[in-house]
C-alpha positions in Angstrom: 0.0 0.0 0.0 1.2 3.4 -0.8 0.5 6.7 0.7 -2.3 7.6 -1.7 -4.3 4.4 -0.8 -3.8 5.2 2.9 -5.2 8.7 2.4 -8.2 7.4 0.5 -9.0 4.8 3.1 -8.6 7.4 5.8 -11.1 9.8 4.0 -13.6 6.9 3.6 -13.5 6.2 7.3 -13.9 9.9 8.2 -16.9 10.1 5.8 -18.5 7.0 7.3 -18.0 8.1 10.9 -19.1 11.7 10.2 -22.4 10.8 8.6 -24.0 9.3 11.7 -23.9 10.4 15.3 -22.0 8.3 17.8 -24.2 5.7 19.6 -24.6 6.3 23.3 -22.7 4.0 25.6 -24.8 2.0 28.0 -24.4 2.9 31.7 -22.9 0.2 33.7 -25.0 1.2 36.7 -28.2 0.9 34.8 -27.3 -2.5 33.5 -26.5 -3.7 37.0 -29.8 -2.4 38.4 -31.7 -4.0 35.6 -29.9 -7.3 36.1 -30.4 -7.2 39.9 -34.2 -6.7 39.4 -34.3 -9.6 37.0 -32.5 -11.9 39.5 -34.7 -10.8 42.4 -37.9 -11.3 40.3 -36.7 -14.8 39.4 -35.9 -15.7 43.0 -39.4 -14.6 44.2 -41.1 -16.6 41.5 -39.1 -19.7 42.2 -39.7 -19.4 46.0 -43.4 -19.0 45.4 -43.5 -22.0 43.1 -41.5 -24.2 45.4 -43.7 -23.2 48.4 -46.8 -24.0 46.4 -45.3 -27.4 45.5 -44.5 -28.2 49.1 -48.0 -27.3 50.2 -49.5 -29.4 47.5 -47.4 -32.4 48.4 -48.2 -32.0 52.1 -51.9 -31.8 51.4 -51.7 -34.9 49.1 -49.8 -36.9 51.7 -52.2 -35.8 54.5 -55.3 -36.8 52.5 -53.7 -40.1 51.5 -52.7 -41.1 55.0 -56.0 -40.1 56.6 -57.9 -42.2 54.1 -61.7 -42.2 53.5 -62.6 -42.8 57.2 -60.7 -39.8 58.5 -63.7 -38.6 60.6 -64.3 -41.9 62.3 -62.4 -42.9 65.4 -61.1 -46.5 65.5 -63.1 -48.9 67.5 -61.4 -50.9 70.3 -60.9 -54.6 69.5 -61.5 -57.2 72.1 -58.5 -59.3 73.0 -58.2 -62.6 71.1 -57.8 -64.7 74.3 -58.5 -64.0 78.0 -55.6 -64.1 80.3 -55.4 -67.1 82.7 -57.3 -66.6 85.9 -55.1 -66.0 89.0 -55.9 -68.0 92.0 -58.1 -66.1 94.5 -57.3 -65.6 98.2 -57.7 -68.6 100.4 -58.3 -69.3 104.0 -56.5 -71.7 106.3 -56.4 -75.2 105.0 -58.8 -77.7 106.7 -57.7 -81.0 108.0 -58.0 -82.7 104.6 -55.2 -80.4 103.2 -57.1 -78.6 100.5 -57.3 -74.8 100.5 -60.7 -73.1 100.4 -61.5 -69.7 98.9 -62.2 -66.9 101.3 -65.8 -65.7 101.5 -66.7 -62.2 100.1 -63.2 -61.4 98.8 -63.5 -62.1 95.1 -61.0 -59.4 94.1 -59.1 -59.2 97.4 -58.8 -56.2 99.7 -55.9 -56.8 102.0 -52.3 -55.5 101.6 -50.9 -59.0 100.8 -52.6 -62.3 100.8 -51.3 -65.9 100.6 -52.0 -68.0 97.5 -52.3 -71.8 97.4 -48.5 -72.2 97.1 -47.8 -70.2 100.3 -46.2 -67.1 98.6 -47.3 -63.6 99.2 -49.4 -62.0 96.4 -50.0 -58.2 96.1 -53.6 -57.2 96.7 -55.7 -55.4 94.1 -56.9 -51.9 95.0 -59.7 -51.7 92.3 -63.3 -51.5 93.4 -65.3 -54.7 93.2 -68.0 -54.7 90.5 -71.3 -56.3 91.0 -71.8 -59.4 89.1 -68.2 -60.4 89.1 -67.5 -63.6 90.9 
C-alpha cells in the first residue's frame, strides 16, 4: 500500500463516521440495576412456586394417609384370648389339706394375701364390680 491508498482509506472512514452520530454507551450502573431486578424477580417466582409445590405435596400426603374414614375414630378390638385366671385368696387349710377360697373377697382387699403355694401376692386396689364372681 502506498500513501495515496492510505489517504483514500482514511477519508472513507472519516466520511462514514461523520455521517451518523456516535451511539450512546450503556451505563454500567443501569445494566447492574436491571440485572439485579431480574435476578430478584426470578428468586421470588421460584420461591413462590416451590412453596406451592411443598404445600400441594403436604396436602396430598395428609389426605392419602388419613384415608376415607378420617372422621371416624377407631373402635377398640376385644382381646383374642382372655388371660389365665389368677388363684383367688384362700383361708387356712382344713384337715383334709385342700385350700378353700375366702368368702366375700373375690377381688381381694388386704395388703398382701397368701396364695395356694404359700407365697405372698399383692392385693388389688380396684373396686369390686357387682356381678363379678
